[in-house]
ROMAR-383210 format. One line per 5 residues: number of its first residue (from 1); for each residue x, y, z of N, C-alpha, C, O, CB. Coordinates in pm, whole numbers. Glycine has a CB too. Layout:
N
NUM) X/Y/Z/X/Y/Z/X/Y/Z/X/Y/Z/X/Y/Z  ... $
# end
This chain:
83
1) -521/32284/-459/-498/32119/-536/-603/32029/-570/-673/31965/-491/-420/32022/-447  -607/32030/-654/-720/31920/-732/-814/31787/-611/-810/31777/-489/-596/31809/-870  -858/31737/-674/-921/31643/-589/-854/31491/-715/-839/31387/-652/-1137/31686/-566  -816/31479/-876/-763/31457/-907/-578/31439/-837/-531/31335/-790/-821/31510/-980  -517/31551/-849/-391/31588/-803/-385/31522/-667/-287/31448/-656/-370/31743/-801 $
6) -481/31530/-535/-466/31448/-420/-497/31330/-458/-474/31261/-359/-538/31482/-309  -541/31252/-556/-562/31132/-579/-405/31015/-601/-366/30910/-550/-659/31152/-704  -343/31132/-730/-238/31118/-773/-168/31110/-636/-187/31001/-582/-204/31216/-871  -115/31169/-588/-60/31242/-475/-31/31090/-358/79/31049/-321/-195/31384/-413  -174/31029/-318/-207/30886/-243/-173/30810/-327/-73/30746/-295/-348/30847/-199 $
11) -233/30777/-469/-204/30675/-544/49/30668/-551/129/30576/-570/-326/30731/-733  57/30748/-537/230/30751/-529/317/30707/-394/424/30647/-384/278/30909/-553  214/30770/-281/263/30753/-171/279/30614/-144/386/30562/-112/195/30815/-86  140/30540/-162/94/30436/-143/211/30342/-222/263/30249/-161/-56/30436/-185  247/30370/-355/327/30301/-441/484/30297/-390/559/30208/-430/311/30366/-579 $
16) 525/30393/-303/661/30391/-280/683/30335/-121/796/30301/-88/720/30542/-309  568/30327/-20/556/30294/62/583/30117/59/661/30044/121/451/30358/93  462/30089/-59/495/29963/-73/722/29947/-121/816/29895/-61/356/29909/-219  715/29991/-195/852/29948/-266/918/29944/-153/963/29836/-114/925/30044/-380  937/30077/-69/1056/30064/83/962/29946/164/1041/29877/229/1077/30260/214 $
21) 840/29903/182/856/29772/268/902/29669/184/959/29572/234/723/29723/337  885/29675/73/932/29591/-69/1111/29548/7/1159/29448/59/933/29735/-266  1151/29653/-17/1304/29670/-3/1370/29603/115/1456/29515/106/1337/29816/8  1308/29666/257/1311/29632/361/1318/29487/388/1401/29431/460/1227/29686/407  1212/29431/314/1214/29288/304/1249/29225/249/1215/29113/289/1155/29242/299 $
26) 1322/29221/143/1454/29193/86/1604/29201/138/1693/29117/124/1453/29263/-5  1605/29296/186/1699/29350/329/1761/29249/380/1865/29194/342/1620/29412/456  1676/29223/489/1606/29135/574/1648/29005/524/1750/28956/572/1453/29155/575  1575/28937/425/1609/28774/383/1797/28783/324/1894/28708/340/1468/28710/211  1780/28884/269/1944/28925/189/2067/28890/372/2164/28815/385/1943/29200/107 $
31) 2034/28936/424/2112/28942/579/2076/28806/630/2173/28732/647/2052/29075/701  2012/28779/645/1951/28619/706/2033/28529/651/2110/28451/708/1790/28567/660  2010/28546/526/2061/28423/426/2205/28493/319/2176/28496/199/1895/28368/304  2327/28538/348/2413/28631/259/2424/28512/148/2441/28392/168/2578/28699/335  2407/28597/-5/2433/28479/-104/2611/28473/-126/2692/28561/-94/2340/28513/-269 $
36) 2634/28361/-181/2794/28318/-167/2812/28375/-285/2762/28342/-392/2849/28152/-152  2897/28473/-259/2983/28588/-351/3063/28657/-245/3033/28674/-127/2880/28711/-442  3207/28708/-331/3290/28779/-219/3220/28888/-129/3111/28945/-123/3410/28850/-286  3349/28885/-59/3331/29011/59/3246/29154/-21/3140/29209/8/3523/29072/123  3338/29180/-121/3372/29302/-135/3237/29344/-222/3193/29458/-227/3522/29320/-199 $
41) 3166/29201/-308/3054/29220/-345/2923/29258/-304/2833/29332/-344/3049/29154/-379  2954/29151/-172/2852/29161/-107/2836/29318/8/2729/29364/49/2854/29019/-40  2951/29364/32/2908/29497/132/2873/29583/-55/2784/29667/-50/3098/29595/286  2924/29567/-171/2845/29704/-269/2736/29652/-295/2668/29722/-370/2910/29760/-421  2662/29497/-245/2559/29520/-231/2439/29530/-126/2317/29537/-139/2551/29475/-289 $
46) 2479/29529/-78/2442/29596/110/2422/29738/39/2314/29759/-18/2618/29595/278  2505/29819/39/2542/29966/-17/2428/29951/-105/2332/29962/-29/2705/30002/-96  2391/29934/-204/2310/29932/-280/2170/29976/-256/2124/30089/-269/2321/29833/-313  2086/29814/-201/2034/29860/-96/1997/29942/0/1885/29988/21/2049/29835/-73  2097/29959/57/2074/30073/135/2016/30221/76/1947/30295/145/2199/30093/192 $
51) 2055/30252/-71/2082/30353/-106/1935/30363/-138/1856/30450/-102/2193/30371/-197  1912/30259/-212/1783/30235/-228/1648/30269/-136/1566/30354/-171/1794/30121/-242  1636/30198/-27/1605/30256/70/1580/30376/111/1474/30436/92/1654/30231/116  1688/30425/177/1707/30565/195/1656/30664/63/1636/30782/91/1862/30581/224  1642/30632/-36/1615/30637/-201/1429/30684/-132/1366/30785/-102/1652/30426/-330 $
56) 1414/30561/-135/1271/30578/-85/1229/30628/-10/1132/30690/-53/1220/30509/-59  1248/30648/122/1242/30720/214/1196/30872/196/1105/30932/254/1353/30704/261  1299/30923/84/1337/31073/71/1177/31108/-46/1097/31201/-56/1544/31101/-20  1199/30974/-116/1040/30991/-174/907/30990/-116/798/31017/-167/1017/30902/-252  937/30956/-5/770/30919/24/807/31078/143/720/31153/187/707/30690/122 $
61) 901/31086/160/931/31238/261/851/31394/122/756/31471/139/1207/31262/294  907/31385/50/882/31470/-86/735/31455/-100/664/31555/-104/966/31412/-230  688/31337/-107/524/31325/-99/472/31365/-36/381/31432/-84/465/31239/-87  483/31362/140/412/31390/224/443/31527/227/342/31584/268/421/31316/332  556/31631/197/505/31745/165/450/31799/50/373/31894/47/572/31804/188 $
66) 488/31741/-35/360/31808/-152/238/31807/-97/158/31894/-132/332/31721/-295  204/31713/-4/53/31638/-15/-27/31826/118/-135/31885/115/57/31372/106  111/31848/215/106/31933/297/84/32053/200/-8/32134/192/222/31929/390  176/32042/142/173/32236/71/32/32222/-6/-22/32332/-17/340/32296/-88  -34/32128/-55/-158/32164/-155/-255/32194/-39/-333/32290/-37/-218/32028/-272 $
71) -237/32085/73/-398/32095/184/-342/32256/222/-428/32344/222/-418/31942/380  -212/32292/252/-197/32418/284/-275/32551/182/-347/32646/215/-47/32424/288  -240/32520/94/-277/32582/-74/-458/32609/-65/-509/32720/-52/-230/32423/-233  -543/32463/-77/-624/32435/-15/-697/32550/71/-777/32638/40/-576/32343/39  -655/32525/151/-673/32634/298/-656/32759/262/-721/32836/333/-562/32618/425 $
76) -575/32826/155/-559/32974/150/-675/33015/99/-736/33109/151/-445/33027/71  -722/32945/-17/-797/32970/-146/-932/32937/-69/-1043/32971/-110/-752/32866/-295  -914/32879/27/-1094/32871/111/-1101/32978/169/-1213/33029/175/-1137/32752/239  -1006/33038/220/-1030/33175/309/-1003/33273/252/-1034/33382/301/-962/33194/425  -924/33260/106/-967/33391/4/-1097/33401/-61/-1144/33490/-132/-878/33399/-116 $
81) -1153/33271/-13/-1288/33247/-76/-1426/33335/-15/-1527/33380/-70/-1314/33086/-56  -1387/33334/96/-1452/33430/230/-1429/33500/258/-1477/33535/365/-1462/33420/331  -1332/33590/184/-1321/33726/243/-1362/33797/108/-1369/33920/103/-1162/33771/311 $
# end
């Protein structure tokens, strides 16, 4: 992995974590003060928020896995260079 690729992954992970933190904060706020809408719409909104949080978590996990693969590739490159 090149330094530029590593930096892109680091930045993407940082942004994904910020998104996740914001979504969790918004969910807590909405749970504490639910809007005055029908129970059905409230349930749909909660489900959508939970889906967004799950998606952000999957994104972070995928970025972490990509980062690990990049590190392993770099280690393999280093080993091959010295053999």
